[in-house]
ROGU-377115 format. One record per residue: x, y, z of N, C-alpha, C in turn; residue in three letters. Coordinates in steps of 0.05 Angstrom, whole numbers, padded with zeros to 5 digits, always signed. Layout:
XYZXYZXYZALA;...
//
This chain:
+00385+00283+00174+00377+00257+00171+00404+00237+00190MET;+00388+00220+00207+00407+00208+00225+00409+00181+00219GLU;+00392+00171+00208+00389+00142+00201+00370+00129+00178LYS;+00380+00118+00158+00371+00106+00130+00369+00079+00131VAL;+00350+00071+00114+00348+00038+00110+00364+00040+00078GLY;+00373+00014+00072+00387+00006+00049+00377-00016+00041LEU;+00368-00028+00025+00361-00057+00011+00376-00061-00015VAL;+00390-00084-00012+00410-00090-00034+00399-00111-00051VAL;+00401-00107-00073+00403-00138-00095+00421-00153-00090LYS;+00411-00179-00088+00434-00201-00091+00447-00209-00108ASN;+00469-00183-00120+00483-00182-00144+00511-00171-00137ASP;+00531-00179-00146+00557-00173-00142+00560-00141-00145ARG;+00553-00130-00167+00551-00098-00178+00538-00088-00152GLU;+00517-00092-00149+00496-00079-00127+00508-00081-00098ALA;+00526-00101-00098+00538-00103-00072+00562-00087-00075GLU;+00576-00083-00083+00601-00067-00087+00595-00040-00083GLN;+00572-00029-00104+00565-00001-00096+00555+00004-00069LYS;+00538-00016-00057+00529-00012-00029+00549-00009-00009ALA;+00574-00027-00014+00594-00027+00003+00608+00004+00007GLN;+00608+00018-00020+00613+00041-00025+00605+00066-00012ALA;+00572+00060-00016+00552+00076-00005+00551+00076+00020PHE;+00554+00055+00037+00552+00054+00065+00579+00068+00075GLU;+00602+00070+00064+00621+00082+00077+00619+00109+00069LEU;+00605+00117+00049+00600+00145+00051+00581+00161+00061TRP;+00559+00145+00066+00541+00151+00092+00553+00156+00120LEU;+00568+00134+00123+00578+00138+00153+00597+00158+00153ARG;+00607+00164+00134+00631+00191+00138+00613+00214+00143GLU;+00586+00217+00135+00570+00242+00140+00552+00231+00161ARG;+00559+00210+00185+00550+00210+00208+00521+00196+00208GLY;+00516+00182+00190+00489+00170+00182+00489+00140+00192ILE;+00474+00130+00208+00472+00102+00212+00453+00089+00191THR;+00461+00065+00183+00447+00048+00161+00439+00023+00177ILE;+00417+00022+00167+00401-00005+00169+00396-00022+00143VAL;+00418-00039+00145+00411-00054+00114+00399-00073+00116ARG;+00381-00082+00094+00368-00107+00090+00376-00118+00063GLN;+00391-00146+00061+00392-00160+00039+00367-00174+00027GLN;+00357-00165+00001+00335-00179-00017+00340-00202-00024HIS;+00321-00222-00013+00321-00244-00018+00298-00251-00044GLN;+00304-00262-00063+00284-00269-00088+00261-00289-00076ALA;+00237-00282-00080+00218-00295-00070+00225-00330-00070PRO;+00233-00337-00094+00234-00367-00099+00257-00379-00077ILE;+00274-00362-00064+00290-00378-00049+00285-00364-00020THR;+00262-00347-00018+00264-00337+00013+00252-00359+00028ALA;+00255-00364+00056+00241-00381+00075+00239-00364+00095SER;+00229-00378+00119+00224-00364+00145+00248-00361+00160LYS;+00270-00367+00150+00297-00355+00164+00307-00333+00147GLU;+00299-00327+00131+00312-00305+00110+00290-00286+00108THR;+00267-00290+00124+00248-00263+00119+00262-00238+00134HIS;+00258-00214+00126+00270-00193+00140+00255-00184+00167PRO;+00267-00172+00188+00259-00168+00211+00243-00144+00207LEU;+00221-00139+00221+00208-00110+00221+00228-00087+00217PRO;+00221-00063+00196+00234-00042+00193+00234-00023+00217MET;+00255-00014+00224+00251+00003+00245+00230+00032+00240PRO;+00219+00042+00259+00206+00062+00256+00217+00093+00255THR;+00243+00092+00262+00255+00121+00261+00271+00123+00236ASP;+00267+00107+00207+00285+00109+00187+00274+00142+00170LEU;+00295+00152+00168+00289+00179+00152+00280+00177+00118ALA;+00294+00151+00107+00285+00147+00084+00297+00118+00078CYS;+00295+00103+00057+00300+00081+00045+00310+00078+00021VAL;+00337+00072+00016+00354+00070-00010+00349+00042-00023PHE;+00345+00033-00046+00337+00012-00058+00356+00006-00078VAL;+00373-00009-00073+00396-00016-00096+00389-00040-00109LEU;+00377-00038-00134+00371-00067-00147+00349-00057-00172GLY;+00336-00073-00178+00309-00079-00198+00287-00076-00189GLY;+00265-00076-00200+00236-00077-00200+00231-00100-00170ASP;+00242-00123-00175+00234-00141-00155+00249-00136-00127GLY;+00268-00122-00130+00284-00114-00104+00266-00089-00090THR;+00260-00069-00111+00241-00051-00103+00218-00060-00089PHE;+00201-00083-00100+00174-00090-00092+00184-00105-00065LEU;+00203-00116-00063+00212-00128-00036+00216-00110-00011GLY;+00227-00096-00018+00231-00066+00001+00205-00050+00010ALA;+00188-00048-00011+00161-00039+00000+00145-00057+00020ILE;+00147-00084+00015+00136-00105+00032+00147-00095+00057ARG;+00180-00098+00062+00188-00090+00089+00181-00067+00102TRP;+00178-00043+00082+00166-00021+00095+00140-00025+00107ILE;+00127-00038+00096+00098-00040+00102+00076-00016+00099GLY;+00065-00009+00121+00048+00020+00119+00058+00040+00136ASP;+00087+00040+00139+00103+00067+00152+00104+00079+00123GLN;+00097+00110+00125+00105+00126+00107+00130+00137+00106GLN;+00154+00124+00098+00178+00131+00097+00186+00133+00064VAL;+00200+00162+00056+00208+00159+00031+00223+00140+00017PRO;+00219+00134-00003+00237+00110-00010+00244+00117-00038VAL;+00274+00110-00047+00288+00117-00073+00292+00092-00085LEU;+00290+00088-00111+00296+00062-00122+00323+00066-00140GLY;+00345+00056-00146+00365+00060-00155+00370+00036-00174VAL;+00375+00041-00200+00363+00021-00219+00398+00002-00221LYS;+00392-00023-00224+00412-00043-00222+00403-00065-00244PHE;+00374-00065-00249+00361-00091-00261+00363-00086-00290GLY;+00357-00103-00306+00357-00095-00337+00336-00079-00345GLU;+00314-00082-00336+00289-00064-00342+00275-00056-00319VAL;+00263-00032-00316+00252-00032-00290+00240-00002-00292GLY;+00211+00000-00281+00200+00025-00281+00197+00037-00251PHE;+00211+00025-00236+00207+00036-00209+00226+00052-00198LEU;+00248+00050-00212+00276+00064-00202+00273+00094-00211ALA;+00278+00108-00197+00277+00145-00200+00307+00151-00207GLU;+00328+00134-00202+00358+00144-00205+00373+00118-00214ALA;+00395+00127-00227+00410+00104-00242+00435+00102-00223VAL;+00447+00080-00226+00473+00077-00208+00489+00103-00210GLU;+00499+00114-00238+00517+00134-00234+00509+00158-00221GLU;+00486+00161-00218+00474+00188-00201+00467+00183-00174ASP;+00477+00157-00159+00475+00154-00132+00478+00173-00110LEU;+00503+00181-00108+00513+00200-00094+00504+00225-00102PHE;+00500+00242-00122+00491+00261-00120+00463+00259-00113THR;+00447+00249-00119+00413+00241-00113+00417+00241-00080VAL;+00434+00229-00072+00432+00215-00042+00445+00246-00027ALA;+00456+00257-00034+00469+00288-00022+00445+00302-00025GLN;+00432+00305-00042+00408+00321-00044+00384+00314-00022SER;+00380+00285-00022+00368+00278+00003+00372+00281+00028ILE;+00395+00281+00033+00410+00281+00058+00405+00314+00070LEU;+00403+00332+00042+00403+00357+00054+00371+00366+00047ASP;+00353+00344+00050+00322+00352+00048+00319+00366+00027ASN;+00330+00364+00000+00324+00378-00023+00312+00357-00044ASP;+00285+00343-00041+00275+00324-00052+00245+00332-00046PHE;+00231+00317-00071+00203+00318-00063+00198+00283-00065GLY;+00168+00281-00062+00154+00255-00062+00130+00251-00080THR;+00128+00225-00090+00104+00224-00106+00087+00201-00090SER;+00064+00204-00086+00048+00185-00071+00038+00163-00094GLU;+00043+00142-00090+00034+00117-00109+00018+00100-00092ARG;-00009+00095-00103-00034+00081-00096-00023+00051-00088MET;-00033+00038-00066-00026+00010-00062-00058-00005-00061ARG;-00057-00032-00062-00081-00045-00059-00078-00058-00032LEU;-00099-00063-00021-00104-00078+00002-00120-00107-00007GLN;-00111-00128+00001-00122-00157-00012-00130-00173+00014VAL;-00150-00181+00016-00163-00199+00039-00173-00226+00024ARG;-00164-00251+00034-00174-00274+00024-00194-00283+00049VAL;-00221-00297+00039-00239-00304+00057-00246-00336+00045PHE;-00241-00349+00067-00257-00381+00064-00266-00388+00082ARG;-00297-00392+00075-00315-00404+00096-00325-00380+00112GLY;-00319-00352+00104-00333-00336+00121-00311-00322+00141GLY;-00281-00334+00142-00265-00329+00158-00240-00319+00140ARG;-00229-00298+00149-00204-00287+00135-00179-00298+00139GLU;-00173-00315+00115-00145-00328+00119-00119-00317+00104ILE;-00119-00294+00096-00094-00272+00091-00097-00246+00080SER;-00080-00232+00087-00089-00203+00078-00057-00190+00072ARG;-00053-00177+00049-00030-00168+00043-00042-00137+00025GLU;-00016-00125+00021-00017-00098+00007+00001-00096-00019THR;-00010-00093-00035+00014-00093-00060+00012-00067-00072VAL;+00039-00062-00088+00040-00039-00104+00034-00039-00130LEU;+00045-00066-00143+00039-00066-00170+00013-00087-00176ASN;+00004-00100-00168-00011-00117-00177-00019-00147-00154ASP;-00042-00155-00161-00052-00183-00144-00058-00197-00172VAL;-00055-00228-00174-00058-00242-00199-00066-00268-00185VAL;-00090-00278-00197-00100-00303-00200-00088-00319-00228ILE;-00072-00335-00214-00060-00353-00233-00067-00386-00230ASN;-00073-00398-00258-00075-00432-00255-00052-00440-00260LYS;-00049-00467-00247-00027-00482-00257-00024-00490-00278GLY;-00003-00509-00282+00003-00516-00313-00016-00533-00323THR;-00031-00552-00308-00049-00574-00313-00076-00568-00306LEU;-00081-00543-00295-00107-00538-00286-00126-00528-00313ALA;-00154-00532-00311-00168-00527-00326-00169-00488-00330ARG;-00189-00474-00347-00192-00447-00343-00205-00442-00315LEU;-00198-00420-00309-00202-00411-00283-00236-00399-00283ALA;-00254-00402-00268-00281-00384-00276-00279-00365-00248ASP;-00274-00343-00251-00277-00327-00229-00300-00306-00232ILE;-00320-00310-00213-00340-00293-00210-00333-00263-00202GLU;-00342-00239-00217-00331-00217-00204-00355-00197-00199THR;-00352-00181-00181-00370-00160-00166-00355-00138-00166ARG;-00367-00112-00172-00358-00087-00166-00376-00073-00150ILE;-00369-00065-00131-00387-00051-00104-00410-00067-00100ASP;-00406-00097-00102-00433-00113-00091-00448-00118-00120GLY;-00443-00105-00146-00462-00113-00169-00448-00134-00180HIS;-00458-00148-00197-00445-00172-00211-00438-00160-00238TYR;-00414-00160-00246-00405-00158-00271-00400-00175-00291LEU;-00386-00199-00285-00382-00219-00300-00372-00247-00293THR;-00368-00269-00306-00354-00289-00295-00332-00294-00315THR;-00304-00287-00306-00287-00294-00327-00281-00321-00325TYR;-00277-00333-00349-00261-00357-00350-00236-00353-00371ARG;-00220-00357-00360-00188-00350-00369-00166-00361-00356ALA;-00144-00356-00362-00125-00372-00347-00119-00353-00321ASP;-00131-00332-00318-00126-00321-00289-00136-00289-00292GLY;-00128-00277-00277-00142-00247-00273-00116-00229-00257LEU;-00110-00205-00268-00095-00184-00256-00111-00163-00248ILE;-00106-00157-00223-00114-00132-00215-00093-00110-00206ILE;-00093-00093-00220-00067-00072-00219-00074-00047-00214ALA;-00050-00033-00201-00051-00001-00195-00042+00011-00214THR;-00045+00032-00225-00027+00049-00243-00005+00046-00245PRO;+00012+00043-00217+00039+00034-00220+00048+00010-00235THR;+00030-00013-00231+00033-00039-00239+00018-00043-00266GLY;+00012-00019-00279-00002-00022-00308+00026-00028-00324SER;+00048-00021-00322+00072-00025-00340+00082-00053-00330THR;+00073-00068-00314+00085-00097-00304+00072-00122-00321ALA;+00060-00142-00300+00046-00163-00317+00019-00150-00332TYR;+00007-00130-00321-00017-00130-00337-00018-00119-00364SER;+00011-00098-00367+00015-00090-00395+00022-00116-00419LEU;+00036-00142-00406+00043-00162-00417+00015-00177-00429ALA;+00000-00172-00412-00027-00189-00418-00046-00171-00436ALA;-00041-00149-00441-00052-00134-00460-00067-00113-00445GLY;-00063-00106-00424-00077-00084-00409-00066-00054-00412GLY;-00081-00034-00410-00071-00009-00416-00054+00003-00397PRO;-00033+00026-00404-00016+00044-00389-00031+00060-00375VAL;-00033+00064-00347-00042+00087-00334-00026+00104-00318LEU;-00025+00127-00325+00000+00149-00313-00009+00142-00288GLN;+00011+00140-00264+00006+00138-00237-00010+00160-00223PRO;-00017+00182-00232-00031+00194-00220-00062+00195-00223ALA;-00068+00174-00248-00097+00170-00249-00108+00154-00227VAL;-00131+00166-00218-00140+00143-00196-00159+00126-00201PRO;-00149+00104-00216-00164+00081-00225-00153+00054-00216GLY;-00164+00027-00222-00155+00001-00218-00154-00008-00242ILE;-00139-00026-00250-00143-00043-00278-00147-00069-00267ILE;-00166-00080-00289-00178-00117-00286-00171-00123-00314MET;-00144-00135-00311-00140-00151-00339-00141-00181-00338THR;-00163-00191-00356-00158-00217-00353-00137-00234-00369PRO;-00127-00258-00360-00101-00272-00377-00117-00290-00396ILE;-00110-00288-00416-00120-00306-00445-00145-00314-00440CYS;-00168-00291-00440-00197-00304-00431-00204-00319-00460PRO;-00224-00339-00447-00238-00356-00466-00261-00345-00486PHE;-00269-00319-00467-00287-00304-00489-00273-00280-00494THR;-00266-00275-00518-00257-00254-00530-00266-00227-00524LEU;-00289-00225-00514-00303-00199-00516-00296-00192-00481THR;-00283-00207-00470-00279-00201-00441-00248-00183-00441ASN;-00255-00156-00442-00228-00136-00447-00222-00124-00420ARG;-00198-00119-00418-00190-00102-00393-00202-00083-00388PRO;-00208-00075-00360-00231-00056-00353-00216-00037-00329LEU;-00222-00007-00332-00213+00008-00308-00236+00016-00297ILE;-00231+00012-00271-00256+00021-00249-00246+00040-00233VAL;-00260+00058-00218-00246+00080-00202-00233+00067-00175PRO;-00217+00081-00165-00200+00072-00139-00215+00072-00120ASP;-00238+00080-00125-00258+00077-00094-00275+00048-00094THR;-00275+00035-00116-00289+00012-00123-00281-00007-00098ALA;-00304-00027-00096-00290-00051-00080-00294-00077-00099VAL;-00276-00090-00102-00274-00112-00124-00280-00136-00109ILE;-00291-00150-00115-00302-00181-00100-00296-00200-00119SER;-00278-00222-00119-00277-00238-00133-00277-00261-00122LEU;-00296-00282-00136-00303-00312-00121-00296-00335-00141ARG;-00281-00355-00129-00272-00377-00143-00291-00393-00144VAL;-00299-00400-00175-00319-00420-00178-00312-00446-00162ALA;-00336-00460-00162-00336-00488-00153-00319-00508-00174GLU;-00306-00527-00156-00290-00547-00175-00262-00541-00183LYS;-00256-00517-00168-00235-00502-00181-00208-00516-00166ALA;-00182-00518-00178-00165-00530-00169-00141-00518-00179SER;-00115-00524-00165-00085-00512-00175-00092-00488-00185ASP;-00101-00471-00164-00097-00439-00171-00086-00424-00149LEU;-00068-00402-00158-00057-00395-00134-00056-00361-00140MET;-00058-00349-00117-00061-00317-00114-00032-00307-00102LEU;-00023-00288-00128+00000-00279-00118+00003-00248-00117THR;+00019-00235-00095+00020-00213-00089+00048-00199-00097PHE;+00046-00182-00120+00075-00167-00127+00091-00188-00134ASP;+00084-00213-00139+00102-00236-00148+00118-00241-00123GLY;+00111-00232-00099+00132-00232-00075+00122-00253-00057GLN;+00098-00261-00056+00085-00278-00040+00055-00292-00051ALA;+00053-00310-00044+00031-00329-00054+00008-00341-00033GLY;-00016-00341-00043-00034-00355-00026-00051-00374-00042GLN;-00052-00402-00034-00066-00424-00055-00092-00420-00050GLU;-00104-00422-00071-00131-00419-00072-00154-00446-00074LEU;-00171-00445-00062-00190-00472-00068-00223-00457-00075THR;-00237-00475-00088-00269-00469-00095-00286-00457-00070ASP;-00293-00432-00080-00312-00422-00057-00295-00395-00050GLY;-00266-00396-00044-00252-00373-00037-00263-00342-00049ASP;-00259-00328-00032-00263-00296-00043-00246-00280-00035ILE;-00237-00269-00054-00218-00249-00055-00230-00214-00050ILE;-00224-00201-00036-00232-00173-00037-00208-00152-00037GLU;-00212-00134-00058-00191-00120-00067-00200-00090-00062VAL;-00185-00068-00045-00189-00043-00045-00172-00028-00042VAL;-00172-00003-00051-00146+00019-00049-00144+00021-00022LYS;-00116+00020-00021-00108+00020+00010-00099+00046+00021SER;-00104+00046+00048-00103+00067+00059-00074+00086+00066ASP;-00051+00062+00054-00027+00074+00062-00007+00067+00032HIS;-00005+00099+00017+00003+00093-00007+00038+00095+00001PRO;+00051+00092-00023+00078+00091-00020+00090+00115-00027VAL;+00109+00133-00015+00123+00152-00016+00147+00153-00036GLN;+00145+00153-00057+00165+00151-00075+00181+00175-00076MET;+00210+00176-00073+00225+00200-00075+00228+00204-00108ILE;+00223+00231-00112+00225+00239-00140+00248+00252-00147THR;+00257+00250-00170+00288+00264-00173+00283+00287-00197VAL;+00291+00311-00193+00285+00333-00215+00301+00328-00244PRO;+00282+00329-00262+00289+00327-00288+00274+00300-00297GLY;+00272+00281-00281+00262+00260-00286+00231+00260-00295GLN;+00224+00252-00321+00193+00252-00324+00185+00226-00336ASN;+00162+00219-00324+00147+00194-00330+00142+00188-00354TYR;+00135+00207-00375+00137+00198-00400+00159+00190-00417TYR;+00186+00207-00409+00214+00199-00421+00215+00171-00415ASP;+00215+00160-00389+00218+00136-00377+00199+00117-00394VAL;+00177+00120-00396+00158+00106-00412+00163+00100-00442LEU;+00174+00120-00456+00178+00120-00480+00206+00102-00484LYS;+00222+00108-00465+00248+00097-00465+00246+00061-00464ALA;+00232+00054-00437+00227+00029-00432+00211+00008-00451LYS;+00190+00030-00464+00173+00010-00487+00186+00016-00520LEU;+00214+00025-00516+00222+00034-00545+00201+00047-00558ARG;+00190+00067-00551+00178+00083-00572+00190+00102-00582TRP;+00193+00112-00607+00206+00136-00623+00232+00130-00625SER;+00240+00102-00624+00268+00098-00627+00289+00100-00595GLY;+00271+00101-00575+00279+00104-00548+00293+00080-00541GLY;+00310+00076-00521+00328+00058-00514+00321+00050-00485ARG;+00326+00026-00480+00325+00014-00448+00357+00027-00430VAL;
//
């Protein structure tokens, strides 16, 4: 390896570890391309990252899940292996903890590591027949209503077939990776990352029989915002947003570009799951 990426959470502890890590990498002849993660609420055009170089061997992410999702947006469609190193309070996306950074990094530099493909979703928004927005997400895409807005009416079709019109505070479309994020908080199921499905979870549905639904990852999900809609926002992994108006159509499909997540030997998904969700006395 000659060049790696480094995305760092805006946090003193993460910054200190990043400085030591950069020195460690340089001593081994590695060039570092560093990107400071900016929280979505504070990001502006001036702070948006430059395009990621095409010659990075891998990307290290020092931070929590939000930092990791920001790094995935930076990586884009490039199939570059990425490792999350936990600095946040709770996180499902990090494979390593701070204490193991240098040990794991040495294995990666020695090309002694594996990867796991994580499905992403491609989301397109159409208004008046014209595409106005296109994003790719690792966790989820969410239709949210504003504080004073009425319930959202979301006409939903699967592969062109009418399913239902959700009347709810919103709707979450999540990947298996995103099943442990917002969807889980809204009552959705946990989906092991290798399971090929897409989760649809209504947020506080007016009709209690509208339950979460898992559809095949081959499905084309089409959502149409009903007439007289107002104060609705579409968010992508909680990192970017698009205002919606009545008649907008959102199309969600499986992306052709999965994320290549570096896996650490001895790390088991179910151990992480039961620890994060505090099952059987596990601790975060």
